[in-house]
C-alpha positions as a Markdown table, in Angstrom:
| # | Residue | x | y | z |
|---|---|---|---|---|
| 1 | Met | -5.0 | -12.6 | -15.6 |
| 2 | Thr | -6.9 | -12.1 | -12.3 |
| 3 | His | -8.1 | -15.2 | -10.5 |
| 4 | Phe | -10.9 | -15.4 | -8.0 |
| 5 | Arg | -11.9 | -17.7 | -5.2 |
| 6 | Met | -15.7 | -17.8 | -5.4 |
| 7 | Thr | -18.1 | -18.8 | -2.6 |
| 8 | Arg | -21.2 | -18.9 | -4.7 |
| 9 | Gly | -19.8 | -20.5 | -7.8 |
| 10 | Lys | -17.1 | -20.3 | -10.5 |
| 11 | Ser | -16.7 | -17.1 | -12.4 |
| 12 | Ala | -18.0 | -16.2 | -15.9 |
| 13 | Leu | -19.4 | -18.8 | -18.3 |
| 14 | Thr | -18.1 | -21.9 | -16.5 |
| 15 | Ala | -20.6 | -21.2 | -13.7 |
| 16 | Leu | -23.4 | -21.6 | -16.2 |
| 17 | Val | -22.7 | -25.1 | -17.6 |
| 18 | Leu | -23.1 | -27.5 | -14.8 |
| 19 | Ala | -24.1 | -31.1 | -14.0 |
| 20 | Gly | -27.8 | -31.9 | -14.3 |
| 21 | Ala | -28.2 | -32.2 | -10.5 |
| 22 | Leu | -27.7 | -28.4 | -10.2 |
| 23 | Ala | -31.1 | -27.7 | -11.7 |
| 24 | Gly | -32.7 | -28.6 | -8.4 |
| 25 | Cys | -30.6 | -25.9 | -6.6 |
| 26 | Ala | -31.9 | -23.0 | -8.7 |
| 27 | Gly | -33.7 | -20.3 | -6.8 |
| 28 | Glu | -36.9 | -18.5 | -7.7 |
| 29 | Gly | -36.4 | -16.2 | -10.7 |
| 30 | Asp | -33.4 | -18.1 | -12.0 |
| 31 | Leu | -33.4 | -19.3 | -15.7 |
| 32 | Val | -32.9 | -23.0 | -15.8 |
| 33 | Val | -32.0 | -24.7 | -19.1 |
| 34 | Asn | -32.5 | -28.5 | -19.3 |
| 35 | Gln | -33.9 | -29.1 | -22.7 |
| 36 | Gly | -32.6 | -29.6 | -26.2 |
| 37 | Val | -28.9 | -30.7 | -26.2 |
| 38 | Gly | -28.5 | -32.2 | -22.8 |
| 39 | Ile | -27.2 | -29.1 | -21.1 |
| 40 | Thr | -28.2 | -27.7 | -17.8 |
| 41 | Ala | -27.4 | -24.1 | -16.9 |
| 42 | Val | -28.5 | -21.7 | -14.2 |
| 43 | Leu | -28.5 | -18.0 | -14.9 |
| 44 | Ser | -29.2 | -15.8 | -11.9 |
| 45 | Thr | -29.5 | -12.1 | -11.4 |
| 46 | Cys | -27.6 | -12.4 | -8.1 |
| 47 | Pro | -23.8 | -11.8 | -8.4 |
| 48 | Asp | -21.2 | -14.3 | -7.5 |
| 49 | Val | -19.4 | -13.3 | -4.3 |
| 50 | Gly | -15.7 | -14.1 | -3.7 |
| 51 | Ile | -12.2 | -13.0 | -2.7 |
| 52 | Pro | -9.7 | -12.1 | -5.4 |
| 53 | Asp | -6.4 | -14.0 | -5.2 |
| 54 | Tyr | -3.8 | -12.5 | -2.9 |
| 55 | Thr | -6.2 | -10.1 | -1.2 |
| 56 | Gly | -7.7 | -12.3 | 1.5 |
| 57 | Asp | -4.6 | -11.9 | 3.7 |
| 58 | Val | -2.7 | -8.9 | 5.0 |
| 59 | Thr | 0.6 | -8.7 | 6.9 |
| 60 | Thr | 2.1 | -5.7 | 8.6 |
| 61 | Phe | 5.7 | -5.2 | 9.8 |
| 62 | Arg | 7.1 | -3.1 | 12.6 |
| 63 | Thr | 9.7 | -1.4 | 10.4 |
| 64 | Ala | 8.9 | -0.4 | 6.8 |
| 65 | Gly | 11.0 | -2.1 | 4.2 |
| 66 | Asp | 11.9 | -5.1 | 6.4 |
| 67 | Gln | 9.6 | -8.1 | 5.5 |
| 68 | Thr | 11.5 | -10.7 | 7.5 |
| 69 | Gln | 9.7 | -13.0 | 10.0 |
| 70 | Gly | 11.5 | -11.3 | 12.8 |
| 71 | Asn | 10.0 | -7.9 | 11.9 |
| 72 | Leu | 6.4 | -9.2 | 11.5 |
| 73 | Asp | 3.8 | -7.2 | 13.5 |
| 74 | Val | 0.2 | -8.3 | 12.6 |
| 75 | Ser | -1.1 | -10.9 | 10.2 |
| 76 | Ala | -4.9 | -11.2 | 9.4 |
| 77 | Ala | -7.1 | -13.2 | 7.1 |
| 78 | Ile | -10.7 | -12.9 | 5.8 |
| 79 | Thr | -12.6 | -16.1 | 6.5 |
| 80 | Asn | -16.2 | -17.4 | 6.7 |
| 81 | Leu | -17.3 | -15.3 | 3.7 |
| 82 | Arg | -21.1 | -15.8 | 3.1 |
| 83 | Ser | -23.6 | -13.8 | 1.1 |
| 84 | Thr | -27.3 | -13.1 | 0.8 |
| 85 | Cys | -29.2 | -11.7 | -2.2 |
| 86 | Asn | -32.5 | -9.9 | -2.6 |
| 87 | Asp | -33.5 | -9.9 | -6.3 |
| 88 | Thr | -37.2 | -9.1 | -6.0 |
| 89 | Gly | -37.0 | -5.5 | -7.0 |
| 90 | Asp | -35.5 | -3.4 | -9.8 |
| 91 | Gln | -32.3 | -3.1 | -7.8 |
| 92 | Val | -30.7 | -6.5 | -6.9 |
| 93 | Tyr | -29.1 | -6.1 | -3.4 |
| 94 | Ser | -26.4 | -8.4 | -2.3 |
| 95 | Glu | -24.7 | -8.4 | 1.1 |
| 96 | Ala | -21.5 | -10.2 | 2.0 |
| 97 | Ser | -20.6 | -10.9 | 5.7 |
| 98 | Phe | -17.2 | -12.1 | 6.7 |
| 99 | Asp | -14.9 | -12.5 | 9.7 |
| 100 | Val | -11.3 | -11.3 | 10.1 |
| 101 | Arg | -9.0 | -13.3 | 12.2 |
| 102 | Ala | -5.7 | -11.6 | 13.3 |
| 103 | Arg | -2.6 | -12.6 | 15.1 |
| 104 | Arg | 0.1 | -10.3 | 16.6 |
| 105 | Thr | 3.7 | -11.0 | 17.6 |
| 106 | Asp | 3.9 | -8.7 | 20.6 |
| 107 | Val | 1.2 | -9.4 | 23.1 |
| 108 | Arg | 2.1 | -6.7 | 25.6 |
| 109 | Gly | -0.7 | -4.3 | 26.4 |
| 110 | Ala | -4.2 | -3.8 | 24.9 |
| 111 | Arg | -4.2 | -2.7 | 21.3 |
| 112 | Thr | -6.6 | -1.9 | 18.5 |
| 113 | Val | -5.7 | -2.5 | 14.8 |
| 114 | Thr | -7.8 | -1.1 | 11.9 |
| 115 | Leu | -7.5 | -2.7 | 8.5 |
| 116 | Pro | -9.1 | -1.4 | 5.3 |
| 117 | Tyr | -11.0 | -3.6 | 3.0 |
| 118 | Phe | -12.7 | -3.1 | -0.4 |
| 119 | Val | -15.9 | -4.2 | -2.0 |
| 120 | Thr | -15.9 | -4.1 | -5.8 |
| 121 | Val | -18.6 | -5.0 | -8.3 |
| 122 | Leu | -17.4 | -6.3 | -11.7 |
| 123 | Arg | -19.4 | -6.8 | -14.8 |
| 124 | Gly | -18.4 | -9.4 | -17.4 |
| 125 | Ser | -15.3 | -10.3 | -15.2 |
| 126 | Ser | -13.4 | -7.1 | -16.1 |
| 127 | Ala | -15.5 | -3.9 | -16.0 |
| 128 | Val | -15.5 | -2.2 | -12.6 |
| 129 | Val | -19.0 | -1.0 | -11.8 |
| 130 | Thr | -18.4 | 0.3 | -8.3 |
| 131 | Lys | -15.7 | 0.2 | -5.7 |
| 132 | Arg | -15.9 | 1.2 | -2.0 |
| 133 | Val | -13.5 | 1.0 | 0.9 |
| 134 | Gly | -14.4 | 0.2 | 4.4 |
| 135 | Glu | -12.6 | -0.6 | 7.7 |
| 136 | Val | -12.7 | -3.3 | 10.2 |
| 137 | Thr | -11.2 | -2.8 | 13.7 |
| 138 | Leu | -9.7 | -5.6 | 15.8 |
| 139 | Ser | -9.2 | -5.4 | 19.6 |
| 140 | Phe | -6.4 | -7.3 | 21.3 |
| 141 | Ala | -6.7 | -7.7 | 25.0 |
| 142 | Asp | -3.5 | -7.4 | 27.1 |
| 143 | Gly | -1.6 | -10.6 | 26.8 |
| 144 | Glu | -3.8 | -11.9 | 24.0 |
| 145 | Glu | -2.2 | -13.0 | 20.7 |
| 146 | Arg | -5.3 | -13.3 | 18.6 |
| 147 | Ala | -8.4 | -11.2 | 17.9 |
| 148 | Thr | -11.5 | -11.6 | 15.7 |
| 149 | Ala | -13.9 | -9.1 | 14.2 |
| 150 | Ser | -16.8 | -9.2 | 11.8 |
| 151 | Ala | -17.8 | -6.9 | 8.9 |
| 152 | Lys | -20.4 | -6.6 | 6.1 |
| 153 | Ala | -20.3 | -5.2 | 2.6 |
| 154 | Gly | -23.3 | -4.6 | 0.3 |
| 155 | Ser | -23.8 | -3.7 | -3.3 |
| 156 | Tyr | -26.6 | -2.9 | -5.8 |
| 157 | Val | -27.0 | -4.1 | -9.4 |
| 158 | Glu | -29.6 | -3.0 | -11.9 |
| 159 | Arg | -31.9 | -6.0 | -12.4 |
| 160 | Ser | -32.3 | -5.1 | -16.1 |
| 161 | Ala | -28.5 | -5.2 | -16.6 |
| 162 | Ala | -28.3 | -8.7 | -15.0 |
| 163 | Thr | -31.2 | -10.1 | -17.1 |
| 164 | Leu | -30.8 | -11.7 | -20.5 |
| 165 | Pro | -32.7 | -10.2 | -23.4 |
| 166 | Glu | -35.7 | -12.2 | -24.4 |
| 167 | Asp | -34.4 | -13.1 | -27.8 |
| 168 | Ile | -31.3 | -14.6 | -26.2 |
| 169 | Arg | -33.4 | -16.5 | -23.6 |
| 170 | Glu | -35.5 | -17.9 | -26.3 |
| 171 | Arg | -32.5 | -19.0 | -28.2 |
| 172 | Ile | -31.2 | -20.9 | -25.2 |
| 173 | Thr | -34.4 | -22.4 | -24.0 |
| 174 | Arg | -36.0 | -23.4 | -27.3 |
| 175 | Lys | -36.7 | -27.1 | -27.5 |
| 176 | Arg | -34.9 | -28.8 | -30.3 |
| 177 | Arg | -36.1 | -31.9 | -32.0 |
| 178 | Ala | -34.0 | -34.6 | -33.8 |
| 179 | Gly | -33.5 | -33.5 | -37.3 |
| 180 | Asp | -33.5 | -29.8 | -36.6 |
| 181 | Pro | -30.5 | -28.1 | -38.3 |
| 182 | Asp | -29.1 | -27.0 | -34.9 |
| 183 | Ala | -30.2 | -30.0 | -32.8 |
| 184 | Ala | -26.6 | -31.0 | -32.1 |
| 185 | Leu | -25.4 | -27.5 | -31.4 |
| 186 | Asp | -24.9 | -26.2 | -27.9 |
| 187 | Pro | -26.6 | -22.7 | -27.8 |
| 188 | Leu | -24.2 | -21.6 | -25.0 |
| 189 | Ala | -21.3 | -22.0 | -27.5 |
| 190 | Asp | -22.9 | -19.4 | -29.9 |
| 191 | Pro | -20.6 | -16.3 | -29.7 |
| 192 | Glu | -23.5 | -13.9 | -29.5 |
| 193 | Val | -25.1 | -15.9 | -26.7 |
| 194 | Lys | -21.8 | -16.2 | -24.8 |
| 195 | Ala | -21.3 | -12.4 | -25.1 |
| 196 | Ala | -24.9 | -11.7 | -23.9 |
| 197 | Ile | -24.4 | -14.0 | -20.9 |
| 198 | Gln | -21.0 | -12.4 | -20.1 |
| 199 | Arg | -22.6 | -8.9 | -20.0 |
| 200 | Thr | -25.2 | -10.1 | -17.5 |
| 201 | Arg | -22.7 | -11.8 | -15.1 |
| 202 | Phe | -21.8 | -9.7 | -12.1 |
| 203 | Glu | -19.3 | -10.4 | -9.3 |
| 204 | Met | -19.1 | -8.8 | -5.9 |
| 205 | Leu | -15.5 | -9.1 | -4.7 |
| 206 | Val | -14.2 | -8.5 | -1.2 |
| 207 | Gly | -10.6 | -8.3 | 0.0 |
| 208 | Phe | -8.1 | -6.3 | 2.0 |
| 209 | Gln | -7.2 | -2.9 | 0.5 |
| 210 | Leu | -3.5 | -3.6 | 0.1 |
| 211 | Ser | -0.5 | -1.5 | -0.8 |
| 212 | Glu | 1.7 | -2.5 | -3.7 |
| 213 | Ser | 4.3 | -4.0 | -1.4 |
| 214 | Gln | 1.7 | -5.9 | 0.6 |
| 215 | Leu | 0.2 | -7.3 | -2.6 |
| 216 | Ala | 3.6 | -8.3 | -3.8 |
| 217 | Tyr | 4.4 | -10.0 | -0.5 |
| 218 | Asn | 1.2 | -12.1 | -0.7 |
| 219 | Ala | 1.9 | -13.1 | -4.3 |
| 220 | Thr | 5.5 | -14.2 | -3.7 |
| 221 | Arg | 5.6 | -15.7 | -0.2 |
């Protein structure tokens, strides 16, 4: 199973069932549930933004096939990931900005290093909607061991696809009184409601575009 480090919140349904204090953090246009069975949930059309496990770092080696420390060339990491979202139109636009910090072992001479990264939009935690690959270039000055560069990645999501159907919204937000047959039931536990919520959940994931050997190195080191 794929795991994600999220900057905006936890993935899938666990991001929806939160402590009551979270209701005060909801943005304009978010659906806030705080009636009925003592639950509070925030449903937003903006995607969560994060870095999939094992893709936030990359290591290159001077000689292919030799992944020992003595053969290490450049190591880099994505850091300071932050996001903005504009959900006022039919297309919800999200943009992620991040820094890449790199270190090299041989500091002789000036050098530029270009590293590929991806931005992927997932729907329902598994369906790939879009994927694009970009590049970030780091410049090492002569004698310098470290370099930093910044990059941005953006994506669009159809607002209609990220919005719950009205019948599902009514089922979640309907006030329940003591004595109602479903007064003690959590509407978010209803399989049909859970499936509808899952379909409207989008994630924008950013990471280095790694080879199989680079991904395996990150996963096992």
